[in-house]
C-alpha positions as a Markdown table, in Angstrom:
| # | Residue | x | y | z |
|---|---|---|---|---|
| 1 | Met | 0.0 | -0.5 | 0.1 |
| 2 | Lys | 1.5 | 3.3 | -0.9 |
| 3 | Ile | 1.7 | 6.4 | 1.4 |
| 4 | Ile | 0.2 | 9.7 | -0.5 |
| 5 | Leu | 3.2 | 12.2 | -1.0 |
| 6 | Ala | 0.9 | 14.7 | 0.5 |
| 7 | Tyr | 1.1 | 12.9 | 3.7 |
| 8 | Thr | 4.4 | 12.7 | 3.9 |
| 9 | Phe | 4.7 | 16.3 | 3.2 |
| 10 | Leu | 2.3 | 17.0 | 6.0 |
| 11 | Ile | 3.9 | 14.8 | 8.8 |
| 12 | Cys | 7.6 | 17.0 | 7.2 |
| 13 | Thr | 5.9 | 20.4 | 7.6 |
| 14 | Leu | 4.5 | 19.5 | 11.2 |
| 15 | Met | 8.2 | 18.6 | 12.3 |
| 16 | Ser | 9.6 | 22.2 | 11.2 |
| 17 | Val | 7.2 | 24.0 | 13.2 |
| 18 | Val | 8.2 | 24.6 | 16.5 |
| 19 | Ala | 5.8 | 22.8 | 19.5 |
| 20 | Gln | 3.5 | 24.9 | 21.4 |
| 21 | Asn | 3.4 | 22.9 | 24.1 |
| 22 | Lys | -0.4 | 22.6 | 24.3 |
| 23 | Tyr | -0.6 | 19.0 | 24.0 |
| 24 | Gln | -0.5 | 17.0 | 27.3 |
| 25 | Tyr | 0.8 | 12.9 | 27.1 |
| 26 | Lys | -0.6 | 11.0 | 29.8 |
| 27 | Val | 0.2 | 7.7 | 30.4 |
| 28 | Pro | -2.7 | 5.5 | 29.4 |
| 29 | Lys | -5.0 | 4.3 | 32.2 |
| 30 | Glu | -4.3 | 0.9 | 33.4 |
| 31 | Ile | -8.2 | -0.7 | 34.0 |
| 32 | Asn | -7.6 | -4.1 | 34.7 |
| 33 | Asp | -8.7 | -5.1 | 30.8 |
| 34 | Gly | -5.5 | -7.2 | 30.4 |
| 35 | Trp | -3.4 | -4.5 | 29.2 |
| 36 | Lys | 0.0 | -3.2 | 31.8 |
| 37 | Thr | 0.9 | 0.4 | 30.7 |
| 38 | Ala | 3.7 | 2.8 | 30.9 |
| 39 | Ser | 5.6 | 5.7 | 29.7 |
| 40 | Leu | 6.7 | 6.2 | 26.2 |
| 41 | Ser | 9.9 | 7.2 | 28.3 |
| 42 | Asn | 9.8 | 4.2 | 30.6 |
| 43 | Lys | 10.0 | 1.9 | 26.7 |
| 44 | Gly | 12.8 | 4.1 | 25.5 |
| 45 | Ile | 10.7 | 5.9 | 23.2 |
| 46 | Asp | 11.4 | 9.5 | 21.9 |
| 47 | Ser | 8.2 | 11.5 | 22.6 |
| 48 | Ser | 8.8 | 14.7 | 21.0 |
| 49 | Arg | 7.8 | 13.9 | 17.7 |
| 50 | Phe | 4.6 | 12.7 | 19.5 |
| 51 | Tyr | 4.5 | 16.4 | 20.7 |
| 52 | Leu | 5.0 | 17.9 | 17.2 |
| 53 | Leu | 2.3 | 15.7 | 15.8 |
| 54 | Phe | -0.6 | 16.1 | 18.6 |
| 55 | Asn | 0.4 | 19.8 | 19.0 |
| 56 | Lys | -0.6 | 19.9 | 15.3 |
| 57 | Leu | -3.2 | 17.1 | 15.0 |
| 58 | Lys | -5.5 | 18.0 | 17.9 |
| 59 | Pro | -7.1 | 21.0 | 16.9 |
| 60 | Ala | -6.7 | 20.5 | 12.9 |
| 61 | Pro | -9.8 | 19.4 | 10.7 |
| 62 | His | -8.7 | 15.4 | 10.2 |
| 63 | Lys | -10.7 | 12.6 | 10.9 |
| 64 | Val | -8.2 | 10.1 | 12.6 |
| 65 | His | -10.4 | 9.2 | 15.6 |
| 66 | Ser | -7.6 | 7.2 | 17.6 |
| 67 | Met | -4.4 | 6.5 | 17.8 |
| 68 | Leu | -2.8 | 3.7 | 20.4 |
| 69 | Leu | 0.8 | 2.2 | 20.5 |
| 70 | Val | 2.1 | -0.8 | 22.4 |
| 71 | Lys | 5.7 | -1.7 | 23.1 |
| 72 | Asp | 6.8 | -5.0 | 24.8 |
| 73 | Ala | 3.5 | -6.4 | 25.1 |
| 74 | Thr | 2.6 | -2.6 | 27.1 |
| 75 | Leu | 0.5 | 0.3 | 25.9 |
| 76 | Val | 2.2 | 3.3 | 25.9 |
| 77 | Leu | -0.1 | 5.5 | 23.9 |
| 78 | Glu | -3.6 | 6.8 | 23.7 |
| 79 | Glu | -5.3 | 8.9 | 22.4 |
| 80 | Tyr | -8.7 | 9.5 | 21.0 |
| 81 | Phe | -10.1 | 12.7 | 18.8 |
| 82 | Gly | -13.3 | 14.4 | 18.7 |
| 83 | Asp | -16.4 | 12.6 | 20.3 |
| 84 | Gln | -14.4 | 8.8 | 20.5 |
| 85 | Glu | -13.5 | 7.6 | 23.6 |
| 86 | Met | -11.6 | 4.2 | 25.3 |
| 87 | Asp | -15.2 | 2.6 | 25.5 |
| 88 | Thr | -16.2 | 3.6 | 22.0 |
| 89 | Gln | -16.7 | 0.3 | 19.5 |
| 90 | His | -15.7 | 1.4 | 16.3 |
| 91 | Asp | -16.9 | 0.0 | 12.7 |
| 92 | Leu | -13.5 | -2.2 | 11.7 |
| 93 | Arg | -14.5 | -2.4 | 7.8 |
| 94 | Ser | -12.0 | -4.7 | 5.9 |
| 95 | Ala | -10.4 | -5.2 | 9.1 |
| 96 | Thr | -12.3 | -7.4 | 10.4 |
| 97 | Lys | -11.2 | -9.8 | 7.5 |
| 98 | Ser | -8.1 | -10.3 | 9.4 |
| 99 | Ile | -9.9 | -11.0 | 12.7 |
| 100 | Arg | -12.2 | -13.8 | 10.3 |
| 101 | Ser | -8.7 | -15.5 | 9.2 |
| 102 | Leu | -8.0 | -16.2 | 13.4 |
| 103 | Leu | -11.0 | -17.3 | 13.4 |
| 104 | Leu | -10.4 | -19.8 | 10.4 |
| 105 | Gly | -7.5 | -20.9 | 12.1 |
| 106 | Ile | -8.7 | -21.7 | 15.2 |
| 107 | Ala | -11.3 | -23.8 | 12.9 |
| 108 | Ile | -9.0 | -25.9 | 11.6 |
| 109 | Asp | -7.1 | -26.5 | 15.0 |
| 110 | Lys | -9.9 | -27.7 | 16.5 |
| 111 | Gly | -10.8 | -30.3 | 13.9 |
| 112 | Tyr | -14.3 | -28.6 | 12.4 |
| 113 | Ile | -12.4 | -27.9 | 9.0 |
| 114 | Asp | -9.7 | -30.3 | 7.8 |
| 115 | Ser | -7.9 | -28.4 | 5.4 |
| 116 | Ile | -7.2 | -25.4 | 3.4 |
| 117 | Asp | -7.5 | -27.3 | 0.2 |
| 118 | Asp | -10.5 | -29.0 | 0.9 |
| 119 | Pro | -13.3 | -28.2 | -1.9 |
| 120 | Ile | -15.7 | -25.0 | -0.5 |
| 121 | Phe | -18.2 | -27.6 | -0.9 |
| 122 | Lys | -17.4 | -30.0 | 1.6 |
| 123 | Tyr | -18.7 | -27.7 | 4.4 |
| 124 | Leu | -20.8 | -25.2 | 2.4 |
| 125 | Arg | -23.9 | -27.3 | 2.2 |
| 126 | Ser | -26.4 | -24.7 | 1.9 |
| 127 | His | -25.9 | -23.2 | -1.1 |
| 128 | Arg | -24.8 | -24.7 | -4.8 |
| 129 | Pro | -24.5 | -22.9 | -8.2 |
| 130 | Glu | -27.3 | -21.9 | -10.2 |
| 131 | Lys | -25.9 | -19.8 | -12.8 |
| 132 | His | -23.2 | -19.8 | -15.2 |
| 133 | Leu | -22.4 | -23.6 | -14.1 |
| 134 | Asp | -18.6 | -24.0 | -14.8 |
| 135 | Pro | -17.1 | -27.6 | -13.7 |
| 136 | Arg | -13.5 | -24.9 | -11.9 |
| 137 | Lys | -16.1 | -24.1 | -9.6 |
| 138 | Glu | -16.3 | -27.3 | -7.9 |
| 139 | Arg | -12.5 | -27.0 | -7.2 |
| 140 | Ile | -12.2 | -23.4 | -5.5 |
| 141 | Thr | -10.9 | -23.9 | -2.4 |
| 142 | Ile | -10.9 | -22.5 | 1.1 |
| 143 | Arg | -7.2 | -21.5 | 0.5 |
| 144 | Asn | -8.5 | -19.8 | -2.7 |
| 145 | Leu | -11.2 | -17.9 | -0.6 |
| 146 | Ile | -8.8 | -16.5 | 1.7 |
| 147 | Thr | -6.2 | -15.8 | -1.0 |
| 148 | Met | -8.9 | -14.2 | -3.0 |
| 149 | Ser | -7.9 | -16.1 | -6.2 |
| 150 | Thr | -11.1 | -17.9 | -6.8 |
| 151 | Gly | -11.7 | -17.6 | -10.3 |
| 152 | Leu | -15.2 | -15.6 | -10.5 |
| 153 | Asp | -15.5 | -12.2 | -11.5 |
| 154 | Cys | -15.6 | -10.5 | -7.7 |
| 155 | Asn | -13.2 | -7.8 | -7.7 |
| 156 | Asp | -14.2 | -4.9 | -5.1 |
| 157 | Trp | -11.6 | -2.8 | -6.8 |
| 158 | Asp | -13.2 | -2.6 | -10.4 |
| 159 | Glu | -16.5 | -1.1 | -10.7 |
| 160 | Gly | -17.1 | -3.1 | -13.6 |
| 161 | Ser | -16.6 | -6.3 | -11.8 |
| 162 | Ala | -20.1 | -8.1 | -12.0 |
| 163 | Gly | -18.9 | -9.3 | -7.7 |
| 164 | Gln | -18.2 | -5.9 | -6.8 |
| 165 | Glu | -19.0 | -5.5 | -3.0 |
| 166 | Asp | -21.3 | -2.9 | -4.0 |
| 167 | Lys | -23.1 | -4.5 | -6.4 |
| 168 | Val | -23.4 | -7.7 | -4.1 |
| 169 | Tyr | -24.8 | -5.5 | -1.1 |
| 170 | Arg | -28.6 | -4.3 | -3.3 |
| 171 | Lys | -29.1 | -8.4 | -3.0 |
| 172 | Asn | -31.0 | -10.4 | -0.8 |
| 173 | Asp | -28.6 | -13.6 | -0.8 |
| 174 | Trp | -25.0 | -12.5 | -1.1 |
| 175 | Ile | -23.4 | -15.9 | -1.0 |
| 176 | Gln | -25.6 | -17.5 | -3.8 |
| 177 | Phe | -25.2 | -14.2 | -5.8 |
| 178 | Thr | -21.1 | -14.6 | -5.6 |
| 179 | Leu | -21.4 | -19.0 | -6.1 |
| 180 | Asp | -23.4 | -17.9 | -9.6 |
| 181 | Leu | -20.9 | -15.7 | -10.8 |
| 182 | Pro | -19.0 | -16.2 | -14.0 |
| 183 | Met | -15.7 | -17.4 | -14.1 |
| 184 | Ile | -13.0 | -15.7 | -15.6 |
| 185 | Asn | -10.0 | -17.2 | -14.5 |
| 186 | Asp | -8.7 | -21.2 | -13.5 |
| 187 | Pro | -9.0 | -21.1 | -9.6 |
| 188 | Gly | -5.7 | -19.9 | -7.6 |
| 189 | Thr | -4.3 | -18.1 | -10.5 |
| 190 | Val | -5.1 | -14.6 | -10.3 |
| 191 | Ala | -5.9 | -12.6 | -7.3 |
| 192 | Asn | -8.5 | -10.1 | -6.7 |
| 193 | Tyr | -9.7 | -8.4 | -3.9 |
| 194 | Cys | -12.9 | -10.1 | -3.2 |
| 195 | Ser | -15.0 | -9.5 | 0.2 |
| 196 | Met | -17.4 | -11.6 | -0.5 |
| 197 | Gly | -14.6 | -14.5 | -0.4 |
| 198 | Thr | -14.1 | -13.8 | 2.8 |
| 199 | Ile | -17.7 | -13.7 | 3.8 |
| 200 | Met | -17.8 | -17.5 | 2.5 |
| 201 | Met | -14.8 | -18.3 | 4.3 |
| 202 | Ala | -17.1 | -17.4 | 7.6 |
| 203 | Glu | -20.0 | -19.0 | 6.5 |
| 204 | Ile | -17.9 | -22.2 | 6.2 |
| 205 | Val | -16.5 | -22.0 | 9.3 |
| 206 | Ser | -20.1 | -21.4 | 10.7 |
| 207 | Gln | -22.0 | -24.3 | 9.3 |
| 208 | Ala | -18.4 | -27.1 | 9.9 |
| 209 | Ser | -18.8 | -25.7 | 13.7 |
| 210 | Gly | -22.6 | -25.6 | 14.0 |
| 211 | Met | -22.2 | -22.2 | 15.6 |
| 212 | Ser | -22.6 | -18.4 | 13.9 |
| 213 | Ile | -19.6 | -17.1 | 13.5 |
| 214 | Asp | -20.0 | -14.4 | 15.9 |
| 215 | Glu | -20.5 | -17.3 | 18.7 |
| 216 | Phe | -17.6 | -19.0 | 18.0 |
| 217 | Gly | -15.2 | -16.2 | 17.3 |
| 218 | Gln | -16.9 | -15.0 | 21.8 |
| 219 | Lys | -15.8 | -18.8 | 22.7 |
| 220 | Tyr | -12.8 | -19.1 | 20.8 |
| 221 | Leu | -11.5 | -15.8 | 20.5 |
| 222 | Phe | -12.7 | -13.1 | 22.3 |
| 223 | Asp | -13.4 | -14.4 | 25.9 |
| 224 | Pro | -10.1 | -15.7 | 25.8 |
| 225 | Leu | -8.6 | -12.4 | 25.2 |
| 226 | Gly | -10.9 | -11.0 | 27.8 |
| 227 | Ile | -13.2 | -9.1 | 24.9 |
| 228 | Ser | -16.7 | -8.2 | 25.9 |
| 229 | Asn | -17.5 | -5.2 | 24.0 |
| 230 | Leu | -17.9 | -5.7 | 21.1 |
| 231 | Ser | -20.5 | -6.3 | 18.4 |
| 232 | Trp | -21.5 | -7.5 | 14.7 |
| 233 | Gly | -23.3 | -5.5 | 12.1 |
| 234 | His | -23.4 | -4.2 | 8.6 |
| 235 | Thr | -24.3 | -0.6 | 7.1 |
| 236 | Ser | -26.5 | -2.4 | 4.7 |
| 237 | Gln | -30.3 | -1.6 | 5.2 |
| 238 | Lys | -31.1 | -5.1 | 4.3 |
| 239 | Glu | -31.1 | -8.1 | 6.8 |
| 240 | Val | -28.0 | -9.9 | 6.3 |
| 241 | Ile | -26.7 | -13.4 | 7.6 |
| 242 | Pro | -24.0 | -13.4 | 10.6 |
| 243 | Ser | -21.2 | -14.1 | 8.3 |
| 244 | Ser | -21.4 | -11.2 | 6.7 |
| 245 | Lys | -21.4 | -8.6 | 9.3 |
| 246 | Arg | -18.5 | -7.0 | 10.4 |
| 247 | Leu | -17.2 | -6.1 | 13.7 |
| 248 | Tyr | -17.4 | -3.4 | 15.8 |
| 249 | Met | -14.6 | -3.1 | 18.6 |
| 250 | Thr | -12.6 | -0.8 | 21.0 |
| 251 | Pro | -9.3 | 0.5 | 19.8 |
| 252 | Arg | -7.3 | -1.5 | 22.8 |
| 253 | Asp | -9.2 | -4.4 | 22.1 |
| 254 | Met | -7.9 | -4.2 | 18.3 |
| 255 | Ala | -4.3 | -3.8 | 19.8 |
| 256 | Lys | -5.4 | -7.3 | 21.7 |
| 257 | Ile | -5.5 | -8.8 | 18.2 |
| 258 | Gly | -2.5 | -7.1 | 17.4 |
| 259 | Gln | -0.3 | -8.3 | 20.1 |
| 260 | Leu | -2.0 | -12.1 | 19.8 |
| 261 | Val | -0.6 | -12.3 | 16.5 |
| 262 | Leu | 2.6 | -10.9 | 17.5 |
| 263 | Asn | 2.9 | -13.6 | 20.6 |
| 264 | Lys | 2.5 | -16.3 | 17.5 |
| 265 | Gly | -1.4 | -17.3 | 18.7 |
| 266 | Arg | -0.4 | -16.6 | 22.4 |
| 267 | Trp | -2.6 | -14.5 | 24.9 |
| 268 | Asp | -1.9 | -14.8 | 29.3 |
| 269 | Gly | 0.0 | -18.0 | 28.4 |
| 270 | Glu | -2.8 | -20.2 | 25.9 |
| 271 | Gln | -2.2 | -21.0 | 22.6 |
| 272 | Ile | -5.7 | -19.6 | 21.3 |
| 273 | Val | -4.5 | -19.9 | 17.9 |
| 274 | Ser | -1.7 | -22.5 | 16.9 |
| 275 | Glu | 2.1 | -20.6 | 15.9 |
| 276 | Ala | 1.9 | -22.6 | 12.4 |
| 277 | Trp | -1.2 | -20.3 | 11.4 |
| 278 | Ile | 0.4 | -17.2 | 12.5 |
| 279 | Asp | 3.0 | -17.9 | 10.9 |
| 280 | Ala | 1.0 | -19.1 | 7.3 |
| 281 | Ser | -1.3 | -16.3 | 7.0 |
| 282 | Thr | 1.2 | -13.4 | 7.4 |
| 283 | Thr | 3.4 | -14.7 | 4.8 |
| 284 | Val | 3.3 | -13.4 | 1.7 |
| 285 | Gln | 1.0 | -15.9 | -0.2 |
| 286 | Thr | 0.2 | -13.9 | -3.2 |
| 287 | Thr | 0.4 | -10.2 | -4.9 |
| 288 | Ile | -2.8 | -8.3 | -5.3 |
| 289 | Thr | -2.6 | -4.9 | -7.3 |
| 290 | Asp | 1.5 | -5.6 | -6.6 |
| 291 | Met | 0.8 | -5.5 | -2.9 |
| 292 | Asp | 1.4 | -8.5 | -0.6 |
| 293 | Tyr | -0.8 | -10.7 | 1.0 |
| 294 | Gly | -1.2 | -13.7 | 3.3 |
| 295 | Tyr | -4.5 | -15.1 | 4.5 |
| 296 | Gln | -6.5 | -11.9 | 4.6 |
| 297 | Trp | -3.0 | -10.3 | 6.5 |
| 298 | Trp | -1.3 | -7.6 | 4.5 |
| 299 | Arg | 2.6 | -7.4 | 4.4 |
| 300 | Ile | 3.5 | -3.7 | 3.9 |
| 301 | Pro | 7.0 | -2.5 | 3.8 |
| 302 | Phe | 8.0 | 0.7 | 5.9 |
| 303 | Lys | 11.7 | 2.4 | 5.2 |
| 304 | Thr | 13.0 | 5.6 | 6.9 |
| 305 | His | 16.4 | 6.9 | 7.0 |
| 306 | Glu | 17.2 | 4.0 | 9.8 |
| 307 | Leu | 15.1 | 1.5 | 9.1 |
| 308 | Gln | 13.8 | -0.5 | 6.7 |
| 309 | Thr | 11.3 | -3.5 | 7.3 |
| 310 | Ser | 7.9 | -4.4 | 6.7 |
| 311 | Ala | 4.5 | -4.9 | 8.9 |
| 312 | Ile | 1.8 | -7.4 | 9.2 |
| 313 | Val | -1.6 | -5.4 | 8.8 |
| 314 | Ala | -4.9 | -5.4 | 9.1 |
| 315 | Thr | -6.8 | -2.6 | 7.4 |
| 316 | Gly | -10.1 | -1.3 | 6.9 |
| 317 | Asn | -11.8 | 1.2 | 5.0 |
| 318 | Gly | -11.9 | 4.8 | 6.5 |
| 319 | Gly | -8.6 | 4.5 | 8.5 |
| 320 | Gln | -9.2 | 1.2 | 10.3 |
| 321 | Tyr | -5.8 | -0.6 | 11.2 |
| 322 | Ile | -3.5 | -2.8 | 13.0 |
| 323 | Met | 0.3 | -2.6 | 12.3 |
| 324 | Ile | 2.5 | -5.1 | 14.0 |
| 325 | Phe | 6.1 | -4.6 | 13.9 |
| 326 | Glu | 7.5 | -7.8 | 14.7 |
| 327 | Glu | 11.4 | -7.0 | 14.6 |
| 328 | Leu | 10.5 | -4.1 | 17.2 |
| 329 | Asp | 8.1 | -5.5 | 19.4 |
| 330 | Val | 5.9 | -2.4 | 18.0 |
| 331 | Ile | 1.8 | -2.3 | 17.5 |
| 332 | Ala | 0.1 | 0.7 | 16.0 |
| 333 | Val | -3.5 | 0.9 | 16.1 |
| 334 | Phe | -5.6 | 3.6 | 14.3 |
| 335 | Thr | -9.1 | 4.2 | 13.6 |
| 336 | Gly | -10.8 | 6.7 | 11.3 |
| 337 | Gly | -13.8 | 8.1 | 9.5 |
| 338 | Ala | -12.4 | 8.8 | 6.6 |
| 339 | Tyr | -14.6 | 6.4 | 4.6 |
| 340 | Asn | -13.7 | 5.7 | 0.7 |
| 341 | Ser | -11.1 | 8.7 | 1.0 |
| 342 | Glu | -7.3 | 9.1 | 0.3 |
| 343 | Asp | -7.3 | 10.5 | 3.8 |
| 344 | Gly | -7.8 | 7.1 | 5.3 |
| 345 | Lys | -4.3 | 6.4 | 4.6 |
| 346 | Leu | -2.5 | 9.1 | 7.1 |
| 347 | Pro | -2.1 | 7.1 | 9.3 |
| 348 | Phe | 0.8 | 5.4 | 7.5 |
| 349 | Ala | 3.1 | 8.4 | 7.2 |
| 350 | Ile | 2.2 | 9.0 | 11.1 |
| 351 | Val | 3.7 | 5.7 | 11.7 |
| 352 | Lys | 6.9 | 6.0 | 9.3 |
| 353 | Asp | 7.9 | 9.3 | 9.8 |
| 354 | Ile | 6.6 | 10.0 | 13.8 |
| 355 | Val | 6.3 | 6.0 | 14.9 |
| 356 | Leu | 9.1 | 4.0 | 14.0 |
| 357 | Pro | 11.4 | 7.3 | 14.0 |
| 358 | Ser | 10.6 | 7.7 | 17.6 |
| 359 | Val | 10.4 | 3.8 | 18.6 |
| 360 | Thr | 14.2 | 3.5 | 16.6 |
| 361 | Lys | 15.9 | 6.6 | 17.8 |
| 362 | Ser | 17.5 | 5.2 | 21.5 |
| 363 | Glu | 18.0 | 1.7 | 19.7 |
């Protein structure tokens, strides 16, 4: 994912301005939610760039709703903007895909699903293709769903695609409509960003386990992480099945998801999802429009004057991000309201020009 040059320029401009000392840094509160907290300085992080950033960002018009920073499994920065608060649930949009990937890994660990190389109709018993019948549809696997390489004419980034998500949202049965799309490639050959594939994956987990995806997630992921302030919903005016809904979570709980991945699937001494699944799902499996993609997680490169690295990233329309830097033991979380706008990419510039230089300065 490319960082817009305008935002890099914006950050450089902020760094050239003398701080007005209006921003007052506060150590995040400990509220018995599983997070230890500490100051930036306690973790050896230079705070000067954060003062420069927030002195400009706090009063300026922008669409960042929150920013959190975790270092060494400790919450060291927590800022909210506008009417956003610690307990405010936020629509994660497509960042939900990455959490669904964790649920798939758990379903495999628990034996509900044998392999991601199984054909989808081994588990998806409620639907069969009725239009554009093609023998290649029988060869679509779970792996094809999570690498967005089903071969179906489903591309959210192409308004001309028959399966572009906004078109599907107008239909009554999203899964049936998707299965009825024409095949334009052999399964596993070409990757196009297709949200409906992820919904079918969630429905497979649901049908294989006998639980709705929200029930499955609560039992096997959210309860073990101590996450209760969440909900599933959708902006569609139509009634949709649970597998089609998105997660609404607090930024602190989003950070828990990041820490779980950074810990290779462990939380508080318990293996929630296997290390093997974390490794596979966060390793590059394919490319989508020249961007590296695993099993519903992105691998995004970052380069500063001192550092060249990559982050494991969950992304959502509007500025919802969980960015995990394994080498630095750092997690950055953002929520935002810049829907369908390039403004949603501002957090990438903040991480590149503020967070990474501040974390690596003393190392």
